[in-house]
N, C-alpha and C positions, 0 to 999 in steps of 0.2 A: 219646668226647667228655666234657667235663667237665660237671658239674651247672650251672655257671655258664652255659656256652655254650647248654645246653638251655633254661635260664630265658630267655635272650635271644631264642632262636628262638620259644619259646612266646608270649612278650609281643608280639613282632612280629606274630605270627599273630593274636593276641587283639585287637590294636589295628587290624586290618584289612589287615595287610601281605601277604596273599595276593593282593589286587588293587590295593591303594593304596600310595602312598609314605608312609613313616612317619618323621618327623623324630626327630633325636637327643634333642631336648627331651622329645617324647612318650615315648620309651623310658626316658629318665632318670627322668621323673616316675612312671612305672609301676612302676619297680623301685627307686626311691629311691636312685639312684646319681648320681655326679657326670658332668658333660658329658665330662670327660676319660676317665673309665671307659667310657662309651658309645663314644666315639671309638675307643679301643683295642680293644674287643671287636668293634666293627663291622669294623675292619681284619682282624682274625683271621677272622671269619666270611666276609668277602668273599674273602680269600685261599684259604679252604677251599671257596668256590663255593656257600656256603649262602644268600647273599643277593646282590642286585643294587643298585648304587649310582648314583644320579643326582646329580651335583654340585649342591649348594645347594638340593637338593629333598628328598632323604631316600633311605631303602632300602625294599626289598620283598624277600620271599622268592623265591628261585629255585625251579625245579621240585624240585631236590634238597632245598632247605631246607624246602619245603612238605610234602614227604613225611616228612622227619624230624620236623618240628614235629607233624604229625598222629600220628605214632608215639608221641611223648611224651604228647600229649593223650589218646590211646587208653589208655595205661597209666594215666594219672591217673583217667580216668573209670571204668575197670573197677575200680580199687582203691576208688573212692567207692561203687560199687554193692555190692562185697563188705562194706565197713565198715558201710553202712547195713543191708543185708538180713541179714547173718550175724553181726555183732558189735554190732548194736543202736545204733549211733551215729546222732544226728539229722542230717538233711541240712545243718544249719548247722555241724556239727562235723567233716565228713569232709574238707574241703578241705585243711587244714594237714597232716593225717596222710597224704593222698594225695600231697601235694607231696613229702614225704620218700621215700615208697615208689616213686614214679615213677622216681627216679634210680638205684635199686639193683635193678631188676627186669629181668632179661634177657627177650628175646622169648619164649624157650620156656616161661619161667613165666607170662607174660602170656597166651599162647595157651592154656595149660592152665587158667588162671583164668577166661578166657572160657568155655571149654567147661564148667567147673564151674558157672558162673553161668547156663548155658543160653543163651548167645549174645544177651545184652541188646542192644538197639539204642540206648538212651539211658541217661544217669546219672540220679541222684536228682534232679537240677535240670532234667531234660528235655532236655539237651544231647545231640546225636548222638555216638555213639562211632565213631571212624574204624575201618575195617577193617585187616586184617593188612598190606595193601599201602600203607597210609598215605594212603588216600583217604576222604574224608568226604562222605556224601550230603548234599545241600542240601535244606533243608525250607523251604517258603514259609510264613512266619507274618506276623502283623500286630501293630501296637501299639494301645494303647487309643485314641489320638487319631484312629485311622483309623475308628472306629466311630461310629455315631450312636446317640442315646438310643433304647432299646427293642431294640437288637441283642442277641441271645444270643451268648455266646462261651465258649470253653474255654481255660484257661491251659495252654499247652503247654510253656513254658520260663521259667525265672527265672534272673536273674544270681546267681552264687555269691557272695553278699555276706552275711557273717555276721549283721550287724544286721538287714538286710531279711529274711532267712530266719527269724530268730528272731521278727520281727514277724509274718510269715505264719503261723508255727507257733502263736503266741499266739492269733492270730485264726481258726485253723483254716481258713485258705485253702490249698487243695491243687491239685496238678496234676490235670488230666482232670475236675474238677468243672465243671458247667455254671452259668454266671452270666448275669445280664441287666443291661445298663448302664442305670441309672435317672437319672444326671446326670453331665454331662460338663463337667469343669473348673468346679466349683461356685464360689461367691463366696469360700469358705474355702480355695480352692486344691486341691480333691480330686476325683477321680473316685469316683462312688458306684455300687455295683452290688449286686445281691441274688442269693441262691442260690435253689434250687427250692422251698424252704420258706419264703421270704420274709425271711430274715435279711439285714441290710444290712451291707455292708463298704465300706471306703474305702481308696484309695491316693493319696498326694499326687501333684500334678503332677511333682514333682521325682523321685519314685521310679517314675513310670509307664513310663519307658524300660527298667526292669529287668524288665518282663513282656513275654513274646511270647505272643500269643494266636492261636486259630483262630476265625474267625467262623462260627458255626453258622447253618444255614438254620431 
């Protein structure tokens, strides 16, 4: 399969195409390609039975397509772990490099890489790494808007967005740290929360969807 086809399958998955119908416009926007290009590629993926198509509604991944998409994501996330843990790249730097490596890595290499890394379950951003069979364990998480003031929470996963990750790094906001929500959707448009020693942090309402959390008791 070509790298371009792999990118299409991965984007359809990331847009929710495992369960929902994804429009050509959504795919085109995500990949910054024309509507004609999306239509052409969708026809190829449909012919190869990687996607299912509902006229005038959109496409979603077939069972075959879902397995393949997860295998691409597996390669990407394992490379991200390697780049951060063993080559010293920041979590805001690993995405572009992993994008290139995922397309040139055979399964035998990825399986050896997984073994070398000690079988990690998540990547540097907290996203679950699919298994060798192309299956991904679902993890139940919440968003900040589901909390009430005073709730404790742990950040479990963040969106792989370079600018946002750089902001989190600058503010020393890390995964697995315990925080307390102290103000929800403030007048300035922020969620305010504090760590265990009282330092206060903020995330804008606009960026709040980029964080998945676990509510602590």
